[in-house]
C-alpha positions in Angstrom: 31.2 -60.3 -19.9 34.3 -62.3 -20.5 34.9 -65.5 -18.5 38.0 -66.1 -16.5 40.2 -69.2 -16.6 41.2 -71.2 -13.6 43.6 -69.4 -11.2 46.4 -70.9 -9.1 44.0 -72.1 -6.4 41.9 -74.0 -8.9 38.9 -72.1 -7.7 36.7 -70.2 -10.0 37.5 -71.9 -13.3 35.1 -70.8 -16.0 33.5 -68.2 -13.6 33.0 -64.5 -13.8 35.2 -62.3 -11.6 32.3 -61.9 -9.2 31.8 -65.6 -8.8 35.5 -66.2 -8.4 35.7 -63.7 -5.5 32.6 -65.3 -3.9 34.1 -68.8 -4.2 37.4 -67.7 -2.7 35.5 -66.1 0.2 33.4 -69.2 0.9 36.5 -71.4 0.7 38.5 -69.2 3.1 35.7 -69.1 5.7 35.2 -72.9 5.4 38.9 -73.7 5.8 39.8 -71.0 8.3 37.2 -70.1 11.0 37.1 -66.5 12.0 39.0 -66.1 15.3 36.2 -64.2 17.1 33.6 -66.9 16.5 33.0 -70.0 18.5 30.5 -72.8 18.6 28.3 -71.4 21.4 24.6 -70.9 20.6 23.7 -67.5 19.1 20.6 -67.0 21.3 19.6 -67.0 24.9 16.3 -68.6 25.9 14.3 -67.2 28.8 11.9 -70.0 29.8 8.4 -69.3 31.1 8.4 -69.7 34.9 5.0 -69.9 36.7 6.5 -69.7 40.2 5.4 -67.0 42.6 8.1 -67.8 45.1 9.8 -64.6 46.2 7.4 -62.4 44.3 5.2 -59.6 45.7 2.2 -58.7 43.7 -0.4 -55.9 44.0 -4.1 -56.6 43.1 -6.3 -53.7 42.3 -10.0 -54.7 42.2 -13.0 -52.6 41.0 -15.9 -53.0 43.4 -18.4 -52.3 40.6 -20.2 -55.5 39.9 -18.7 -56.8 43.1 -20.5 -60.2 42.8 -18.2 -60.8 39.7 -15.0 -59.0 40.6 -15.0 -60.6 44.1 -14.7 -64.0 42.5 -12.1 -62.8 40.0 -10.1 -61.5 42.9 -10.3 -64.8 44.8 -9.2 -66.6 41.6 -6.2 -64.3 41.4 -5.3 -64.9 45.1 -5.7 -68.7 44.7 -3.5 -68.7 41.6 -0.8 -66.8 43.5 -0.8 -69.2 46.4 -1.0 -72.3 44.1 2.1 -71.0 42.3 4.1 -71.0 45.6 3.5 -67.4 46.8 2.6 -66.5 50.3 -0.4 -64.5 51.4 1.7 -61.8 53.1 3.3 -61.0 49.7 -0.1 -59.8 48.3 -1.2 -56.2 48.5 -5.0 -55.9 47.8 -6.4 -52.5 47.0 -10.1 -51.7 46.1 -11.1 -49.3 43.4 -14.6 -47.7 43.1 -14.8 -48.7 39.4 -12.7 -49.9 36.5 -11.8 -46.4 35.3 -10.0 -45.8 38.6 -7.9 -48.9 38.2 -5.4 -47.0 36.1 -4.4 -44.5 38.8 -4.2 -47.3 41.5 -2.2 -49.5 39.1 0.2 -46.6 38.5 0.7 -46.2 42.3 1.2 -49.9 42.8 3.6 -50.4 39.9 5.7 -47.4 41.1 6.4 -49.2 44.3 9.9 -50.8 44.3 8.7 -53.6 46.6 6.2 -55.0 44.1 7.1 -57.1 41.1 3.8 -57.1 39.3 0.3 -55.7 39.4 -3.0 -57.4 38.6 -6.0 -55.3 37.7 -9.5 -56.8 38.1 -12.8 -55.3 36.9 -16.0 -55.9 35.1 -17.5 -53.6 32.4 -20.8 -54.5 30.9 -22.4 -53.2 27.7 -25.2 -50.8 28.4 -27.7 -48.7 26.5 -25.1 -46.1 25.6 -21.5 -46.3 24.4 -20.2 -45.5 27.9 -18.6 -49.0 28.3 -16.5 -48.5 25.1 -14.9 -45.3 26.5 -14.2 -47.0 29.8 -12.7 -50.1 28.3 -10.5 -48.2 25.9 -9.3 -45.8 28.6 -8.5 -48.6 31.0 -6.7 -50.7 28.3 -4.6 -47.8 27.1 -3.8 -46.6 30.6 -2.6 -50.0 31.8 -0.7 -50.5 28.6 1.1 -47.2 29.2 2.1 -48.2 32.7 3.6 -51.4 31.3 5.6 -49.5 28.8 6.8 -46.6 30.9 7.7 -48.5 34.1 8.7 -51.9 32.6 6.7 -53.7 35.2 4.0 -56.3 34.3 0.4 -55.0 34.8 -2.0 -57.8 34.0 -5.4 -57.0 32.4 -8.0 -58.9 34.4 -10.9 -56.7 33.4 -13.9 -58.4 31.9 -15.6 -56.6 29.0 -18.9 -58.5 28.5 -22.3 -57.9 27.0 -24.2 -59.1 30.1 -23.9 -60.4 33.6 -24.3 -64.0 32.5 -21.2 -63.8 30.3 -19.3 -62.2 33.1 -20.3 -64.8 35.6 -19.2 -67.6 33.2 -15.7 -66.0 33.2 -15.6 -65.5 37.0 -15.3 -69.2 38.0 -18.0 -70.5 35.7 -18.0 -72.5 32.5 -15.4 -70.2 30.9 -12.9 -70.4 33.8 -11.7 -67.6 36.0 -10.0 -64.7 34.3 -8.7 -63.4 37.6 -6.7 -66.6 37.9 -5.5 -66.2 34.3 -4.4 -62.6 34.9 -2.4 -63.6 38.0 -0.7 -66.4 36.1 0.2 -64.0 33.3 1.6 -61.5 35.8 3.7 -64.1 37.6 5.2 -65.4 34.3 5.9 -61.9 33.0 7.5 -60.8 36.3 9.8 -63.8 36.3 10.8 -63.1 32.6 11.5 -59.5 33.3 13.7 -60.4 36.3 15.7 -62.9 34.2 16.2 -60.5 31.3 17.4 -57.8 33.7 20.0 -60.2 35.1 21.4 -61.1 31.7 24.9 -59.8 30.9 25.1 -57.0 28.4 26.3 -57.7 24.9 26.2 -61.0 23.0 23.8 -63.5 24.7 25.6 -66.0 26.9 
């Protein structure tokens, strides 16, 4: 390919036509900013906010393995109050087992006066594969509610091999997963609310 000499602008001397065009484009953009651009940031940050003030949250709790799920529920309640929520903004609903959490979570998430849902349960490994079907059904069901309704549904269901492991995660050495689920629900609810209030179009 033949090379081009310098043009009148002095740009592109000794370059191919393609490089000359590229040099001219870069120079033009450098010297003359495009009129529809400005110096504002090109992104919008939605910070994590762990404040329950003004939020209403539903808690669905399986009564199976109640000695574990009761402590998980209390951990969730305590986390809500610690984050600035008030007791009257909690709606507590019992479920006979973890499988039934999906239907109750659907009913709670469908309420316009609730901002988030926390589901609490405990499924232990047994002699059969029953626990696997339960855990998969609950996880898929709660995930579908999240996706279809756009409302946070936190997964506070323990899936442990034995009661000792579950107890360790219900206020024992491994913390309280009910508390963690509530904190996740609060943060997600605040993020969803902020995103819904953002103006359409380019982030501002």
